[in-house]
N, C-alpha and C positions, 0 to 999 in steps of 0.2 A: 366888775371886780372878779378876778379869777380865783380859783381854789387856793393857789399859792399865796395870794395877797391876804385872803381871809385867815389863813392858818399860819402866817408868818410869825405871829406873836405867841404861839403855843409854848415853845421852849427853845431857847437858843442852843444850837449844836445838836438838835435831835431831828432825826429823819431816817428814812430808809434808803440806803445806798447799795444794797445788794449783799451785805455781809451779815444778814440776819438782824435780829433786834437785840443784839448784844450792846448794852449801854456803853461799855468801855470803848467800842469802836467810835462812838460819837463824841465822847467827852474826854478824849485824850489831851494831855498837855503836850506842848512841843518839847523837844529834847532839851536837856540841860546844857547850857553852854560849857565848853571845855574848862574854862577858868573856874567855874563852880565845882566841877568834878575834881580838879586838881586840889582845890581847897579842902574838899571833903576827904580826899585820899590823905592829904597831909594831916588833917585833924584826927582821922581814925587811926592812922599808923602811929601818930605821936601818942595817942591815948593807949593803944594796945601794945605797941612794940617799942615805944620810946625812940622812934626814928623821926628824923626831920628831912623833908624833901626840899631841895633848893629849886627855886623857880628862875633859873638863869641859864643862859646859853653855855654849852660846854666848849672848851677849846679843843683843838685837834689833838693835843697831847692827852687830855682827859679822855677823849673818845677812843684813842688808841689804847690807853691803859684799860679802859672798860672792855674793849673788844678782846684784848689779850687775856684778861682775867676770865671772860666767858669762855674763850677757846680752851684755856687751860682746864677749867672745870669740866668742859665737855670731853676733853681728852681723857681725864681721870675716869669719867663715867664709862666711856667706850672701853678703856683698858679693863676696868673691873668687870664689865659685861663680857668681854672676850675671855678673860681668865675663868670666870664662872661657867661660861659655855663650854670651854675646853675641859674643865674638871667634870662637869656633868656628862659630857660626851664620853669621857674616859670611863666614868662609872657605869654608864649604860653598856659600853663595850665589854667591860669586865664581867658584868652580870650576864650579858648575852653569851660570852665565851664560856662562862661557868655552866650555864644552862645547856649549851650545845654539848659540852663535854659530858655532862650528866646523862643527856639523852643518848649520846653515841655509845656510852659504856654499858648500856643495858643489853 
């Protein structure tokens, strides 16, 4: 009888495999199936945000509508970012110009 055979009944899922003696390494559960995650997402969003997720395939027109909506939102964000950047750059330029004029007039 070898050492492994004698100690096989100590604890299921416990042993040293090179990751230290961290118990979470040995007693992990396998990942949740995607269907359970979808159900959990649905229940949590319905509870907190009153939203319902449909578990069905999207048609091509639905996909195109969603893509266009996302692109439109992204364009708005990019436009706002560009406008804000231009305004801030102009403000920095005006302040720099004012400081240069003040220094040169001394």
